[in-house]
C-alpha positions as CSV (number, residue, x, y, z in Angstrom):
1,X,0.0,0.1,0.0
2,X,1.2,3.5,-0.7
3,X,1.5,5.7,1.7
4,X,-0.3,9.6,2.0
5,X,3.5,11.3,2.9
6,X,4.7,14.3,1.5
7,X,8.1,15.1,1.9
8,X,8.9,18.8,2.0
9,X,13.0,19.3,0.9
10,X,13.4,23.1,1.8
11,X,11.2,22.4,5.7
12,X,13.8,23.0,8.8
13,X,12.3,20.2,9.7
14,X,14.9,17.1,8.6
15,X,13.8,14.0,7.2
16,X,13.2,12.0,9.4
17,X,11.0,13.8,11.7
18,X,8.9,14.8,9.0
19,X,8.2,10.9,8.5
20,X,7.2,10.9,12.3
21,X,5.3,13.6,12.5
22,X,3.0,12.4,9.5
23,X,3.0,9.1,10.5
24,X,1.7,9.2,14.7
25,X,-0.3,12.6,13.1
26,X,-2.3,9.7,11.0
27,X,-2.3,6.9,14.4
28,X,-3.4,9.7,16.6
29,X,-6.6,10.8,14.1
30,X,-7.6,7.0,13.5
31,X,-6.4,6.8,9.7
32,X,-3.8,3.9,11.0
33,X,-5.9,1.5,12.9
34,X,-4.1,-0.4,15.8
35,X,-2.8,-3.4,14.8
36,X,-2.4,-2.0,11.0
37,X,0.1,-3.0,9.2
38,X,2.6,0.0,7.8
39,X,5.4,-1.3,5.0
40,X,8.5,-2.0,4.8
41,X,11.6,0.4,5.6
42,X,12.5,-0.8,2.4
43,X,9.5,-0.4,0.6
44,X,9.0,2.9,2.2
45,X,12.1,4.7,1.4
46,X,11.4,3.7,-2.0
47,X,7.9,5.0,-2.4
48,X,9.5,7.7,-0.7
49,X,12.6,8.3,-2.6
50,X,15.2,8.2,0.6
51,X,17.5,6.4,1.9
52,X,16.3,3.2,4.5
53,X,17.8,4.8,7.3
54,X,16.0,7.9,7.4
55,X,12.9,6.0,7.5
56,X,14.7,3.0,10.0
57,X,15.3,5.8,12.4
58,X,11.4,7.7,12.0
59,X,10.7,4.1,12.3
60,X,12.3,3.5,16.0
61,X,11.3,7.2,17.5
62,X,8.3,5.4,16.6
63,X,8.7,2.2,18.5
64,X,9.9,4.5,21.4
65,X,7.0,6.9,21.5
66,X,4.7,3.5,21.7
67,X,3.5,4.0,18.2
68,X,4.2,0.8,16.6
69,X,6.1,-1.9,16.8
70,X,8.1,-4.6,15.7
71,X,7.4,-8.1,14.7
72,X,11.4,-10.3,13.7
73,X,10.2,-11.8,10.1
74,X,6.1,-10.3,10.5
75,X,6.9,-6.8,10.0
76,X,5.5,-3.3,11.1
77,X,2.5,-2.9,13.4
78,X,0.2,0.2,15.1
79,X,0.5,-0.7,18.4
80,X,-2.6,-2.1,19.7
81,X,-2.8,0.4,22.1
82,X,-1.5,4.1,21.7
83,X,0.0,6.1,24.3
84,X,-3.0,8.3,25.9
85,X,-1.4,11.9,25.7
86,X,-0.4,10.9,22.1
87,X,-4.8,10.0,21.8
88,X,-4.8,13.7,23.5
89,X,-3.1,15.4,21.1
90,X,-5.0,14.1,18.2
91,X,-8.6,14.3,19.7
92,X,-10.6,16.6,17.6
93,X,-14.1,17.5,18.7
94,X,-17.0,15.6,17.2
95,X,-19.8,17.6,15.1
96,X,-23.2,16.8,16.3
97,X,-25.5,16.1,13.7
98,X,-28.3,18.0,15.2
99,X,-26.2,21.4,15.7
100,X,-28.2,23.0,12.5
101,X,-25.4,25.8,12.5
102,X,-22.8,22.8,11.4
103,X,-25.2,19.5,9.2
104,X,-25.5,20.1,5.8
105,X,-28.8,20.9,4.7
106,X,-30.0,19.7,1.0
107,X,-32.7,21.2,-0.8
108,X,-35.1,18.4,-1.1
109,X,-37.8,18.8,-2.2
110,X,-39.4,15.4,-0.2
111,X,-37.6,15.5,3.2
112,X,-40.0,15.0,5.5
113,X,-42.2,13.9,3.5
114,X,-41.3,10.0,4.0
115,X,-38.3,7.6,2.5
116,X,-37.3,8.1,-0.6
117,X,-36.7,4.7,-2.2
118,X,-37.9,0.9,-1.2
119,X,-34.8,0.4,1.6
120,X,-35.7,0.2,5.2
121,X,-33.0,-0.5,7.7
122,X,-34.5,-3.6,10.2
123,X,-36.3,-4.1,12.4
124,X,-35.4,-6.5,14.8
125,X,-38.2,-6.6,16.8
126,X,-39.8,-7.3,13.6
127,X,-39.9,-11.4,13.0
128,X,-42.7,-11.5,10.1
129,X,-42.6,-8.7,7.7
130,X,-45.9,-8.2,5.1
131,X,-43.2,-5.3,3.2
132,X,-43.9,-4.7,0.3
133,X,-40.0,-5.5,-2.2
134,X,-38.8,-8.3,-1.3
135,X,-38.6,-11.5,-3.7
136,X,-37.7,-14.7,-2.7
137,X,-34.2,-15.4,-1.5
138,X,-35.0,-19.2,-1.2
139,X,-35.8,-19.6,-4.6
140,X,-33.1,-17.4,-6.1
141,X,-31.6,-20.2,-9.0
142,X,-27.8,-19.6,-6.9
143,X,-26.7,-22.8,-8.6
144,X,-26.7,-21.9,-12.2
145,X,-26.0,-18.5,-11.9
146,X,-22.5,-19.5,-9.8
147,X,-21.7,-21.5,-12.6
148,X,-22.6,-19.3,-15.6
149,X,-20.7,-16.2,-13.6
150,X,-17.6,-19.1,-13.4
151,X,-17.9,-19.5,-16.9
152,X,-18.6,-15.8,-18.2
153,X,-15.1,-15.2,-15.8
154,X,-13.2,-17.3,-18.0
155,X,-13.0,-15.1,-21.1
156,X,-13.7,-12.0,-18.8
157,X,-10.5,-10.2,-19.3
158,X,-10.8,-8.0,-22.0
159,X,-14.0,-7.4,-21.3
160,X,-13.5,-6.1,-17.9
161,X,-10.4,-4.6,-18.8
162,X,-12.7,-1.4,-21.2
163,X,-15.3,0.1,-21.8
164,X,-18.5,-1.7,-22.7
165,X,-21.6,-0.2,-24.3
166,X,-23.3,2.1,-22.4
167,X,-26.8,1.1,-23.7
168,X,-25.7,-2.6,-22.3
169,X,-24.2,-5.7,-23.5
170,X,-25.7,-6.3,-27.3
171,X,-26.0,-9.8,-26.7
172,X,-28.6,-9.1,-23.2
173,X,-30.4,-6.5,-25.3
174,X,-31.0,-8.9,-27.9
175,X,-32.5,-11.5,-26.1
176,X,-34.4,-9.1,-24.1
177,X,-36.0,-7.9,-27.3
178,X,-37.2,-11.3,-28.1
179,X,-38.7,-12.0,-24.8
180,X,-40.8,-8.8,-25.1
181,X,-42.0,-9.9,-28.2
182,X,-44.1,-13.3,-27.2
183,X,-44.7,-11.5,-23.6
184,X,-45.5,-7.9,-23.9
185,X,-46.5,-8.0,-27.7
186,X,-44.1,-5.5,-28.2
187,X,-42.4,-5.1,-31.4
188,X,-38.4,-3.9,-30.7
189,X,-35.2,-4.6,-32.0
190,X,-32.1,-4.9,-29.7
191,X,-31.3,-1.0,-30.8
192,X,-34.5,0.4,-28.8
193,X,-32.9,-1.6,-25.4
194,X,-31.0,0.3,-23.0
195,X,-29.9,-1.4,-19.9
196,X,-30.2,0.7,-16.7
197,X,-30.0,-0.1,-12.7
198,X,-32.9,-1.7,-11.8
199,X,-36.5,0.7,-11.9
200,X,-34.8,4.0,-9.9
201,X,-31.9,4.4,-12.3
202,X,-35.0,4.0,-15.8
203,X,-37.4,6.4,-13.7
204,X,-34.1,8.7,-13.3
205,X,-33.2,8.4,-17.2
206,X,-37.1,8.8,-18.0
207,X,-37.0,12.0,-15.6
208,X,-33.2,13.2,-17.2
209,X,-34.7,13.3,-20.4
210,X,-38.2,15.1,-20.2
211,X,-37.7,17.0,-16.6
212,X,-36.9,20.4,-15.3
213,X,-38.0,23.3,-13.8
214,X,-41.9,23.3,-13.6
215,X,-42.2,20.6,-16.0
216,X,-45.7,19.3,-16.0
217,X,-45.7,15.6,-14.7
218,X,-49.0,13.5,-14.3
219,X,-48.5,10.6,-12.2
220,X,-51.2,8.0,-10.9
221,X,-52.9,8.9,-7.3
222,X,-52.0,7.0,-5.4
223,X,-48.3,5.9,-6.8
224,X,-44.8,5.0,-5.9
225,X,-43.4,7.5,-3.5
226,X,-39.6,7.0,-4.8
227,X,-40.6,8.1,-8.8
228,X,-42.5,11.4,-7.7
229,X,-39.8,12.4,-5.3
230,X,-37.8,11.8,-8.5
231,X,-39.4,14.1,-10.7
232,X,-39.3,16.2,-7.3
233,X,-36.1,16.7,-7.5
234,X,-35.8,18.2,-11.0
235,X,-38.0,20.7,-10.2
236,X,-40.8,19.1,-12.0
237,X,-44.7,19.7,-10.9
238,X,-46.5,16.5,-10.3
239,X,-50.1,16.8,-11.2
240,X,-51.8,13.8,-9.4
241,X,-55.2,12.4,-11.1
242,X,-57.2,9.5,-9.1
243,X,-57.2,5.7,-10.2
244,X,-59.9,3.3,-9.6
245,X,-60.1,-0.6,-10.5
246,X,-59.4,-0.1,-13.9
247,X,-56.4,2.5,-13.5
248,X,-55.8,6.1,-14.2
249,X,-59.1,8.2,-14.2
250,X,-58.2,9.2,-18.1
251,X,-61.3,11.2,-17.8
252,X,-59.5,13.5,-15.6
253,X,-56.3,14.2,-17.1
254,X,-55.1,17.9,-17.6
255,X,-55.8,19.1,-21.3
256,X,-53.4,21.6,-21.5
257,X,-49.8,20.2,-22.7
258,X,-48.4,18.0,-20.3
259,X,-44.7,16.8,-20.7
260,X,-44.6,13.2,-19.3
261,X,-47.3,10.7,-17.7
262,X,-45.9,7.9,-15.6
263,X,-48.6,5.1,-15.2
264,X,-48.1,0.7,-14.2
265,X,-51.2,-0.4,-16.3
266,X,-50.4,-3.6,-15.9
267,X,-50.8,-4.3,-11.9
268,X,-51.5,-0.6,-10.8
269,X,-49.1,0.3,-7.4
270,X,-50.5,0.3,-4.7
271,X,-54.1,-0.3,-5.7
272,X,-53.5,-4.0,-7.9
273,X,-55.8,-2.1,-10.7
274,X,-55.7,-3.6,-14.4
275,X,-56.1,-0.3,-16.7
276,X,-58.5,-1.7,-19.6
277,X,-57.8,-1.4,-23.0
278,X,-60.6,0.6,-23.7
279,X,-58.5,3.1,-21.6
280,X,-54.8,2.3,-22.6
281,X,-56.2,3.5,-26.5
282,X,-57.8,6.2,-24.9
283,X,-54.5,7.3,-23.3
284,X,-52.0,7.0,-26.1
285,X,-55.2,9.2,-28.0
286,X,-54.7,11.9,-25.5
287,X,-50.7,11.6,-25.5
288,X,-50.5,12.1,-29.1
289,X,-53.1,14.6,-28.7
290,X,-51.1,17.0,-25.5
291,X,-47.6,15.9,-27.0
292,X,-46.8,14.3,-23.3
293,X,-44.2,11.3,-23.7
294,X,-45.7,8.0,-21.6
295,X,-43.3,6.1,-18.9
296,X,-44.9,2.3,-18.7
297,X,-43.9,1.0,-15.6
298,X,-44.1,-2.8,-15.7
299,X,-43.4,-3.4,-12.7
300,X,-44.4,-7.2,-11.9
301,X,-46.3,-8.5,-14.9
302,X,-43.9,-12.0,-15.0
303,X,-46.4,-12.4,-12.6
304,X,-50.1,-13.4,-13.7
305,X,-52.3,-15.9,-12.0
306,X,-55.6,-15.3,-13.3
307,X,-56.3,-14.9,-17.1
308,X,-53.8,-13.4,-19.5
309,X,-51.7,-10.0,-19.5
310,X,-52.9,-7.5,-21.7
311,X,-50.8,-5.7,-24.7
312,X,-48.1,-3.1,-22.7
313,X,-49.4,0.2,-23.7
314,X,-46.1,0.2,-25.9
315,X,-47.3,-2.4,-28.4
316,X,-50.6,-0.3,-28.9
317,X,-48.5,3.1,-29.6
318,X,-48.0,4.0,-33.5
319,X,-46.7,7.4,-32.0
320,X,-43.5,6.7,-31.1
321,X,-44.3,7.9,-27.3
322,X,-44.3,5.1,-24.8
323,X,-40.9,4.6,-23.1
324,X,-41.5,1.2,-21.4
325,X,-39.4,0.2,-17.7
326,X,-38.8,-3.4,-16.8
327,X,-36.6,-5.0,-14.7
328,X,-35.1,-7.9,-13.1
329,X,-35.5,-7.3,-9.4
330,X,-39.1,-8.7,-9.2
331,X,-38.1,-11.9,-10.6
332,X,-34.4,-12.8,-9.8
333,X,-33.7,-10.1,-7.0
334,X,-33.2,-6.2,-6.3
335,X,-29.9,-6.7,-5.0
336,X,-29.4,-7.6,-9.1
337,X,-29.5,-4.4,-10.0
338,X,-30.9,-4.7,-13.6
339,X,-33.5,-3.4,-15.5
340,X,-34.0,-2.6,-19.1
341,X,-35.7,-0.2,-21.1
342,X,-37.4,0.0,-24.4
343,X,-36.9,3.7,-26.1
344,X,-38.8,5.7,-28.6
345,X,-36.2,5.7,-31.7
346,X,-36.7,9.7,-31.7
347,X,-34.6,9.7,-27.9
348,X,-32.9,6.9,-28.6
349,X,-29.0,9.3,-29.3
350,X,-30.6,11.3,-26.2
351,X,-31.3,8.7,-24.0
352,X,-27.8,6.6,-25.0
353,X,-25.7,9.7,-24.7
354,X,-27.5,10.3,-21.1
355,X,-26.9,6.8,-20.0
356,X,-23.4,7.0,-20.7
357,X,-22.5,10.1,-18.7
358,X,-24.6,8.9,-16.3
359,X,-22.5,5.5,-14.8
360,X,-20.7,4.2,-19.0
361,X,-22.6,1.7,-18.8
362,X,-23.6,-1.1,-16.5
363,X,-21.4,-3.4,-15.2
364,X,-20.8,-6.2,-17.1
365,X,-20.3,-9.3,-15.3
366,X,-23.6,-9.1,-14.7
367,X,-25.3,-8.9,-17.6
368,X,-23.2,-11.8,-19.4
369,X,-24.6,-13.9,-16.5
370,X,-27.5,-12.3,-17.3
371,X,-27.9,-12.9,-21.1
372,X,-26.2,-17.1,-20.4
373,X,-29.2,-17.2,-17.8
374,X,-31.9,-16.4,-20.7
375,X,-30.2,-17.8,-23.7
376,X,-30.5,-21.4,-22.4
377,X,-33.9,-21.4,-20.7
378,X,-33.1,-20.9,-17.4
379,X,-35.0,-17.8,-16.6
380,X,-38.0,-19.2,-18.3
381,X,-38.0,-21.6,-16.2
382,X,-37.7,-20.1,-13.3
383,X,-40.8,-18.0,-13.9
384,X,-42.9,-20.8,-14.0
385,X,-41.5,-22.3,-10.9
386,X,-42.1,-18.8,-9.0
387,X,-45.2,-18.4,-10.9
388,X,-46.8,-21.4,-9.2
389,X,-45.1,-21.2,-5.7
390,X,-46.1,-17.3,-5.5
391,X,-49.7,-17.8,-6.7
392,X,-49.7,-20.6,-3.9
393,X,-48.3,-18.0,-1.5
394,X,-51.2,-15.1,-2.7
395,X,-53.6,-18.2,-2.2
396,X,-52.4,-18.7,1.3
397,X,-52.4,-14.5,2.6
398,X,-56.5,-14.7,1.3
399,X,-57.3,-18.4,3.2
400,X,-54.9,-16.7,6.4
401,X,-57.2,-13.4,6.3
402,X,-59.8,-15.7,6.0
403,X,-59.5,-18.1,8.7
404,X,-58.6,-15.4,11.4
405,X,-60.6,-12.1,10.3
406,X,-63.5,-13.5,8.4
407,X,-63.9,-11.0,5.9
408,X,-62.0,-11.1,2.7
409,X,-61.3,-7.7,0.2
410,X,-58.6,-7.4,-1.0
411,X,-57.3,-6.1,-4.7
412,X,-54.7,-6.4,-6.8
413,X,-54.5,-10.3,-6.1
414,X,-54.5,-11.0,-9.8
415,X,-51.2,-11.0,-10.4
416,X,-47.7,-9.5,-9.3
417,X,-46.6,-9.5,-6.0
418,X,-48.6,-7.7,-3.4
419,X,-52.5,-6.6,-2.5
420,X,-53.7,-4.6,-1.0
421,X,-56.3,-6.0,1.8
422,X,-59.1,-3.4,2.9
423,X,-59.4,-4.0,6.7
424,X,-62.7,-5.8,8.2
425,X,-64.9,-3.9,10.8
426,X,-63.3,-5.5,14.0
427,X,-59.7,-4.2,12.7
428,X,-58.9,-0.5,13.7
429,X,-57.5,1.2,11.8
430,X,-54.1,0.3,9.6
431,X,-51.7,3.1,11.7
432,X,-53.2,1.6,14.5
433,X,-53.2,-2.2,13.9
434,X,-49.4,-1.2,12.8
435,X,-48.7,-0.4,15.9
436,X,-50.5,-3.5,17.6
437,X,-48.7,-6.3,14.9
438,X,-45.4,-4.4,15.5
439,X,-45.6,-5.5,19.1
440,X,-46.5,-8.9,18.1
441,X,-43.2,-9.2,16.2
442,X,-45.3,-8.7,13.0
443,X,-44.8,-5.8,9.7
444,X,-47.6,-4.2,9.0
445,X,-47.7,-1.4,6.3
446,X,-50.2,0.8,5.8
447,X,-50.3,3.3,2.5
448,X,-49.3,6.5,4.5
449,X,-46.5,4.9,6.4
450,X,-45.0,2.4,3.3
451,X,-43.5,3.5,-0.2
452,X,-46.9,5.3,-1.4
453,X,-47.7,9.0,-2.0
454,X,-50.9,10.7,-2.5
455,X,-52.4,7.3,-0.5
456,X,-55.4,10.1,0.5
457,X,-56.6,10.1,-3.6
458,X,-58.5,6.7,-3.3
459,X,-61.3,6.5,-0.7
460,X,-60.6,4.4,2.3
461,X,-57.0,4.6,2.6
462,X,-56.9,5.2,5.9
463,X,-58.0,1.7,6.5
464,X,-55.6,-0.3,3.3
465,X,-52.3,-2.1,4.1
466,X,-50.0,-3.1,1.6
467,X,-49.6,-6.9,1.7
468,X,-46.9,-8.1,0.0
469,X,-45.8,-11.4,0.3
470,X,-44.1,-13.7,-2.0
471,X,-40.5,-13.7,-0.2
472,X,-42.8,-15.4,3.1
473,X,-44.1,-19.1,3.2
474,X,-47.6,-20.0,3.6
475,X,-46.4,-21.4,7.4
476,X,-45.1,-17.6,8.2
477,X,-48.0,-15.9,6.3
478,X,-50.5,-17.9,8.1
479,X,-48.5,-17.0,11.6
480,X,-48.5,-13.6,10.7
481,X,-51.9,-12.7,10.6
482,X,-52.3,-15.6,13.8
483,X,-50.0,-13.2,15.8
484,X,-51.9,-9.5,14.8
485,X,-55.6,-11.5,15.8
486,X,-54.2,-12.8,19.0
487,X,-53.0,-9.2,19.8
488,X,-56.3,-7.8,19.2
489,X,-57.9,-10.0,21.3
490,X,-55.5,-9.2,23.8
491,X,-56.1,-5.3,23.6
492,X,-59.7,-5.6,24.0
């Protein structure tokens, strides 16, 4: 390791003392940790361009003062116990984060309005958590993935040692284009596909392309909080439009010019409604009339348990106004951070340029492994197994609610990885139920405390709970609802 030491030959302090003082300061101020390894006198003298004797004399003084110790044939180490007087010399006053005069205050528009994303720190009190956004860790095809990863590593040296196409690995983009034909009815080529780091980066790319200060952005109400907050950071003016069981209410779309509209037509988040074909056509007509681009977020369409998926908006688009966004977060796992966009031709050059400016392209190795995973049929097999598993867990949620609470009123259960539970009359409001459930070790998430914004546009939102369930086994699901029911009985 090279050390950050700077010697000044014009200084009145000799070179030996400069080395001593700088290393002692590194130790006092915690940049060199107790037990940390120092370079040999030979290596450090070579790095600094001084004689070995100069470094050896500095080391001897550091050792005499208790800063370092040398073990024969092992090396030179920072002392595990540094003298107290030395530590006091290097002590600095801590800056309290609560001190507004010292803390950094970023002018983010979402500050104070809840978490901006899907990450939540672990809550040790929660044993069974119905939080949205997780996939089933035990279903991840780790053996196949590991084998394909190693195969890709075998010829990776050249690809890893250079920058690659910022739009993504060409083979992966072609495989995705081929997949979108039969699965979503889309006629696209690899040229239209851009690989992104999950949904959030895809939304960010669209926002960067479309949104500036006071740009009107239409969003479903309620909607995903992370998207709305992101548009606001670009200065966008979010216009919420209510949804019903068939998706966004197109009769309430604004008549004035709009730059972008964000929709989740296959499985509206969070209500779970599916946009009807008639509404899809009306929405496309409206976009053509107002000059708006549509950001179609197709976040969990791989999982449909009843009936067939309607054609994607992108497949119905004849005016090149739909930006399609999907990800492997639900099928493989959000930690993979791989998604993709299908970009209209007139935006391709700008979108690819922006992707290059943002990160010069997503990591090559994960893309190459995913391409192999798709090409050899593993993804299709994996999705087939997951649909059966997740459908069983969806059924377990409904049967467990019926078992412990009697009536079952849910929406969004025809597909996806979550549903919306309307609480029965014997339950308190969602916020109160959340506290009761937490006391029983169960995570229940009202719309207001979850990843949702404009939840008040949904009638009765105070009695709705967002249930993510695919990461829980049927036994855990039943145990979770049993714990909640018991806790409610004990509180009466």
